[in-house]
N, C-alpha and C positions, 0 to 999 in steps of 0.2 A: 559285145559289151565289154567283153575281155580286158582290152587294150587298156579302156577307158578307165575300169576298175582298178587294175594295175598302176596307171599313172596317176589318178587320185589315193593310192596309198602310198605309194612312193613319196608323192608329195609332201602328203601330211605328214610321214616321218619327218622329212627334209624340213618341213616348217616347225614341228616340233621341236627338233634338233637346233635348229638355228635361235628357236624361242628360250630355249633353257641355257644356251649360250650366252645370249645378248644379257638376260637376266642376270646371269652368274657373275660377268666379265665385264658388262659396261654400264658407267655411269660414272656421275663426279665425284659419288660416295664409295668407297672399295668396301665391300663387306667380306670378314671371315666366316668360317664355319659357324663359331657361335651365333653371330649378328643371325644367320640362315636360320638357326635353329630357333632362337628368339622370332624370328619373321614367322616362322610357322606355328610357333607355340604361343606365344603372347603379341595377341594383337594392336596394343598400345606402343610398344617397342619402338626403336630408329631404324632396325632393320625392317620391321612389318611397314613401318610409313614409307621408307623406301622403296620396297616390293610392291606393294597393295597398290601405294598411291601415287607412284610416280612411274616404276618401270613397267608393271605389267598393262596400267593403262596404254601409258606411250606404245608397248609393243602391240597390242590387240587394237589400238587404232591403227598402225602401219597395216597390220594383216589386212583388216578391215576396207583402209581406203583404197589400197593395192587390189582387193578384190573387187571392192566396187567398179573401180577402173577399168580391170580385166573382162569382166561380165559385160561391162556398156562396150568397150573394145569387139566383142566377138559379138554382139548382139548387131553392133553396127555393120560389121562386116558382112555379116550373115544378109543383113536386107540388102546393103546398097553391091554387095557381091564385089568388093572393091580391096585388095589387100591392103591397100593405106589410107582405111576409114579407123578412126579413133575417136572419144569422146570428143572432142573437142571442135570437131568437124562441121557439124551443126549450130555451134555459136554459144550453146549453153555454156558450158564453161567461160566462155568469154561475159556471157551475161552475168553469171554470178561474181566473177573477179571484178566488173565494173560496179555493181551494185554494194559490194565489199569495198571497193575503194572509197566509194559514196561517202556509205556511213563512215568511215575512219577520218573523211575529209571535216564532215561534220562534229569530230569531236566525240563520236559514239561508242569509240572502241573501248574506253573505259566502263562501258556498262555492259555484264553477261549475257551473252548468248546473241547481241545485237549484231554485230556483224555477221555472224554466224545466219541469221534471221535474215538478214539485206540479203545474202550470200543466195539463198536459198527462192527469197523473193525475185531477183533477177534472172535467175534459172528460170522461176516457174514462168516468170513475163517469155521467156523467150522462147517456151516449151510452149503456150499456149498460142503464139504467132506461127511456128511451126505445124502446129496441130489444125487451127484455122487454115493453113494453105495447105495441107496435106488432103483435106475433104473436098478441096476442089479440084487440087493437082498432086494425085498420089503415086506420080512417074520418080522414079530414084535419081534421074540427073536434073529433074527441077528442083526435090527436094536438097541435092549438094548445093547446085546452085544459091539456093535460100541461104542456107547455112554459112557458104561460105561470106554473101554478104553481111549477112547477121554477126557472124566474128569478128570482120573487117570493123563495121560500124561500132562495133563496142570496143575494140582498139583501140580505135580512133577516139572516142568519148574517153577511154581510160586515159590518152595520152593529154587530152584535154585538161581532164581531173588533178592530171600532174602538174600540169602547166599552170592551173588555178590553186596551186595548193597552199595553203595561209604560212606555211613552214617548214625548214627541211626538218624538223622531226616528224612530223605529218608525211613527207613525202617518203621517209624513212619506213614511216612504217607501213605504209601503201607497199614498197617497193620490198619490204619483208613479208608480206602478205602474199606477195605474187611471186615469191619463189618458192613457197611450198615448205612446210616442215610440220613434223607430228609432235615437237617439242612442248612440255606441259602439257600434254593434252589429259582428259580425265575420264571417268568412268561414263560421263553423260556423253562423251564424242564414241565413245565404243558404243553405245545404245543408239545413237544414230545410225552407225555404219551399218548393227547389225540389224536396225528396223529396214534400211535400205535394200541390204539382201534376202532380207524374210519376202518384201514385198514383192522386188523382183523376182523375185525366185517363182513366187505363185504365180505373177502374168507370165512365166516364160513355160509353165507346164502345156499351155498347148498348143506354142509354136513349132514345134518339132516338124508336122505334116507340111507347113507355110513354108518354113526355112527349107526343107529337102526340094521342094516341087521347086522352089525361087531359082535352084541351083542350073533347072534347065530350063531357064529364063523367065521373063513377067508373062509374056503372051500362054506359054505353059502350063507356068502355075495357075492362071486364070481358068482356063480349059478346064483344069484338073479341079476347079470350084475352089480356089482359095479367094478370098476376099483380100485382095493388097488394099485398099483402103484400111480394112481394118486392122490387116497385119500390120503395114506401117504406122500406122496408130499406137498400136500396142507397143513396138519396138523405142517408138520416136518417144511414149512418155515413161517406161523404162529406163532408158540410157540417159533422159533428162534428169530424172529423179537420179539415179547412181553418180553422175557426172555433178550434178548441182549439190547433191550431199557430200560430193569428195573435196568440191572446192569449198565448199561451206566448214567442212572440219580439219583442213588439211592446207587451205591454198591451192594456187595452182602446181601440179603435179604431172608434168607430159611426160606423154613415149609410153608410161607403160601400159593403158590400154591398147595401142600400137601392137608394142613387141608381145606381149603374152600369149596372145591368139597364135602368134606363127611359132612360138616357142613348143606349144604344144601341136600345132601341126608338124612340126619336126619331128613327133613321135610318132606320127603314123594316123591320127586323128583327123580327118578331112570333114566329116558330116558336122555342117554349121549349127546343127542342136546338139550334138555329143560335146562339141566344142566350149560351149558355156562355161558350166562348172568348172571342169580343170583351167580354163584360162582365167575365172576368178582365181583358183585356187595360185596359180602358177603370178597373177598380178601381187596376190597378198605376199608371196615369199618375195616377189624381186622387192618390193617395198622396204620390208622387212631387213631385208639382206642390205641394201640401201642405206637404211637409217643407222645399221651400225655401222656401215663404212664412214657415213659422216660423223660418227663419233670417232672414229680411230683415224682419222686425216688429220693431221696436226697443222694447225690454222691459229688465229690469235682469235677468233670465233668459231661457233661452233659452224660448219659449210652448210646450206640450205639444200634441203633434200630433193627441189625440183631442179636446182642446178647441176646436181649429180646426175639425175636420172635424163636431162636433155642430154648431157655432156656424153652418155652411152646411149641416148636413145637416135639422136639426130643422126650419127653416123649409119647406124643401122635403117632409117626411115631412107638415106639415099643410095646405100644398097638395093634395098626394095623397089625406090624408085627406076632405077638402072634395071632391074630385073626386070620389072611390068614394062619399060619402055621398048627392053629387046624383045621380048614376046607379043608386041602389039607389032612391030616392024615384021617379024616374022608371018603375022599372021594375015 
């Protein structure tokens, strides 16, 4: 447990440091030391509005979204025993993106929280299909195949939505959503991410025994009394909630759920259960740093967060796939 505690302490220290730097230095409105003093003392001042109303909710949302993706990735990799597994593998993210795109096409984007509600409804619909499937076929190979199929179907339907988009403005809104961002987020978004993390953390408390025995194989885990159907259902529900909320709050942000568990494994934590919370912290730190980078990169408009994470994550995915292929050939 010592390694995990040390990792968490170091990660928390780094996260707090990055948070302070981004709060003080990054933003469209430069703040002097006097403005910072006003922000801390006078709630109605310009500095307070910028810090408490704009910058802090954005930073906390970035941390929360990254933590949800990191935790979801760790759960998926532990269940499927696949280092290439990530939150989008089951099609939940694609379902959430499809539903959000439909809401935008019907002109509902101007109504507060409607697009987010549609995204959660799409994620819930895909999760229910997965749960019904798991009750009959709890094998991980079958779950992966269904998830890939659902993801491809939702992707094709999203392309159809693009084709049927009534105007270039609507198409641009959909594209902007799918590229991901935590710009202009509110305290409500922070509460949504906190809700998802608390609920799934509670669900995860009893998963340790199952995930550890599962590393020995499904048959061995069953022989040791692990209820594979219940374990799979719990992780599917938890991962779906996290992935759906992440898309609802920030759009599609890829590869964070894939990369963060690998970063923690590189620090020496191999236990799939002890990997969950450090992976959440690593994911939160990754998105917070990436969001700081998109504000620093010079461009005519702010670079989208999902674009940057994909540019970094895609080569990592290729490296992991290459290593996995080599290990399979050696076996």
